[in-house]
N, C-alpha and C positions, 0 to 999 in steps of 0.2 A: 701666843705661846704654842697653841695647838698647830697652827699653820707652819711654824718653824719646825716642830717635831715631824710633821707630815712631809716637809721638804726633805728632811733627813732620811725618812723612810723611803721616799721615792728614789733618792740617791742609792740607798742600800739595795733596792730592787734591781737597779741596773748592775750592781756589783755582784750580788750573790744569787739573784734570780728567783727569789721567793718572797712571799708576804708573811710577815710575822703575825702570829695569832695573839689576840688579847684575851686574858682570862676573865671569866664572869665571877664577880665577887659580891655584887650588890643585891639585896632584896629587903623587903619591908621588915621593920620591927613590929609596927602596928599598921595593918592595911587601912588606908583612908577610905571613908565611905563615899561612894559616888553621889553627886548632886542630882543626877537625872539618869534613871535606869535605862532610858531609851538611847542614850549616847553610847556608841560603840567605837572601838579603837582598832586601827589596823597596824599590826607590826609586820613589816616586810623584812624578813630575816635573810640577808645575803650570805650564802653559805657555799660549801663545796665538799665533795667526798674526800678530799685530801687535806682538809683542814682539821687537825686533831683537836682543837678547842671548840670547833663549831657545834658538836653535839651538846656541849654545856649550854650554849645559847638556846638550842632547841628544848632542852630540859627546863630551862628557866621559863620558857613560854608555856609548854604543855604540862609540866609538873607543878609549876608554881603560879604564874600569872593567871592562867586559865582556870586553875583550881580556885583562886581567890575571886576572880571575876568571870565565872563561866558563861555568862550571857553577854559579856561586853568586850571580850578580847577575841579578835579574829586575826589569824596569821597565816602566812604561807612562806615556804622556803624558796628563795630566788637563787638558783644555782648559776653563778656568773663569776667571771674573773679567773685568776690563775689557778686556784684550787679546785675549780669545777671543770677544768679541761681534761679530756681523756688522754693525757700524756703520761708516759712512764716515769715514775720516780723510784729510786732504789728501794726495794724491800716492801713496797706498798701492795702490789698485786691488784690494783684497782684501775687498770689502764683502759678498760672498755666502758666504764660507767660514764654516762653523759646525760644530765638532766637539764642542760641549758636550753633556752628557747629565745626566740627573737625579742620578745617583749622584755625579758629579764636582761638580755645583753644591752638593749637600747637604754633601759633605765640605768643600768650600771654606768654606761658611758655618760648619760645626761647628768646624773647626780654624783658621779665619781665616788661610788660607795666602796667597792673593794680596793680602790687605790689607797684607801685609808687603813687597810688591814682587815682581818677577820678575827672573831665574828663582829660584824657591824650590820647596821640596818637603819630603817627609818620608822618612826612612830607617827603615823598620820602625816608624814612628810612635813612636819612643822619646822620652823626656823630656817626656811630656805633663804640663802643669801650667798654672797660671793665667797664667804669663808667655808661653805659646805657644812654649816652647822646642823643641817637637817640629818646628816649622817652621824649616827650615835653608836658608840660601843655598847655591847650587850649589857654591860654593867650600868649603863645610863637608862635603859629601857624602863625599869620600874619607876624611876622618878618622873620620866616623861609621861607614863601612863597615869600616875597619881595626879599630875598637874592637869592633864586633859580631862580627867573624870571629875574635876571640880567645875566644869563648864556645862551649861545646859545644852541639850540637843538642838541643833539648828535645822535638822531635816530628818526624815525617816525614809527608809528604803524598803520596798516590798518586792520580792522576787518570786515569780511563778514560772516553774519549768514544766514543759510537756515533752516527755521523752519516750521514744519507741525503741525498746530493747532489741527488736528484730531488725529494724533498719538502721538503728543507732542515730536516728534523726532527733535533734534537739531544737525546740523552740523555747526561748526564754524571754519573758516580759518583765522589765524592771520599771517600777513606778517610784518616783521620787516626790515626796510631799515636803515642802519647805515650811518649817515651823516659825521662822523668823524672816524678816526682810534683810537681804544681804546685798552687798555691792560687788560688782564684777561679773565676769563670765564664768559660769559653772559648767564643768564637763563631767561626763559619765564614762567610766572605764569598767568593762566587764571582762573577767578572766575565768579560765578553767583551772582548777587545781585537782591533783590526784593524791590521795592519802595511801599510806601503808605500802609504799614501794620498798621492796626488800632487795638490798644489794650491798656492795662493799662500802665501808666508811672507816676512815681513820678516827679513832676515839682515844685521846690521851688518858682518859679515866678508865679504860678497859684493859684487860689482860687476856690475850695479847692485844696490842693497840690497833691491829687491823681486824675489824669486825666484818666478817663476810656476810652475815645475815642481819645487818643493821636495818631498822625500819625507818625509812625516810617519811616524815609527816608532811602532809599538805604541800606537795611540790607544785610550784607554778608551772603549768603546761603551756599556756599561751593566752593571748588576748582575743576576744570575740569581736570587738568593735574597733580594732586598731590599737596599736601600742600606746597611743596617747589619748585614746577615747574620742568622744564626740561632744561638741558643745550642745547643751540642752536648754539653757536659759541665760539671759542677761539681766542682771539686777533683780533677782527673784524677790517677790513680796510674800509676806506671810500669807499662807493659804494657797500659794501657787502649787500646781501639780504637773509633772511631766512624766510621760510614759513612753518607753521604747521597746520594740520587739525585734529579736534577731533569731535567725535560724542557721543551723549548720549540721553537718554530719560528724559525729564524734570520731576522733582518730581510732583506728582499729587496734592499736597497741595499748590503748588506755583501758583500764578496768572500770567499766561504767558505774558499778555500785560503790566505787571508792572516789568518784568524781563529784565535785561541787562547783557551783557558779558563785563567784564572789564579785560583787558590784560595789564601786565606791564613787562618790561625787567629790570633786575638788575644785578649788578656785584656780583658774588658769593663771592669774597674775602672781599668786603667792605659792602655788602648788600644794597648799594645805588641804588635806582631806577633811570634809565636814561631816561625812557619814559613810558607813560601810555596812554591808550585810552579806550573808552567806546562806546558800541553800543547796542541799544535795540533789543530784539529778533524779534519784530514784525515790525521793520522799513523796 
């Protein structure tokens, strides 16, 4: 049924030239308790400054889910697709905003996220299959988080950043310790995010709906070790440990005190993320 509806949406895109936004309606009545406090969940929020319902998804993450699970929910905004393009739309006045990056664009093409509408995203990239079930509407995120938090942690990630504010040189070391024996090839992806970017955003819950000083939270800026990461281990066993170090010079337009390194490990065959962590550059 979902794929039939999506086919209709795709046809509608060709006719009217826009993606319809889905409303956020779901949250817990009673938050479930996590089984293992070491387990962390990554919500990849695919968004755009011209999507009027997308701020609701951001508020669901930062005002609700992260308040309920402050140590276990990590998220970033992936600006990709139609509503993230710096193209003029009547009455919006947001024509110059562009937070897209190569990693976000590539992931959007691979997983076909914004093709299913906004606000949509992925929660640990679970349920990857031919039906694109890994793409979930924002209203589905709380349920996905609750399900994943009923599982024990399979790995832990430790991030150590060495940053020189004068030269803007960053060296980040990411260590992955596997807590269980797992099957398959596991890859590490490391990205940079930037918080508190103030610019234009359409917000259907605001008056007026065009918010010129909207605060964009944890925006994906790009990948450090390639858009699809690097293989670190095949069939890891309990107790295995892998460490990787990368160096780069931070983009001059990014505010370093607002930037963080996010690292996640995923199964190359299923695309499911088994662990994620985050650390600010200047901590």
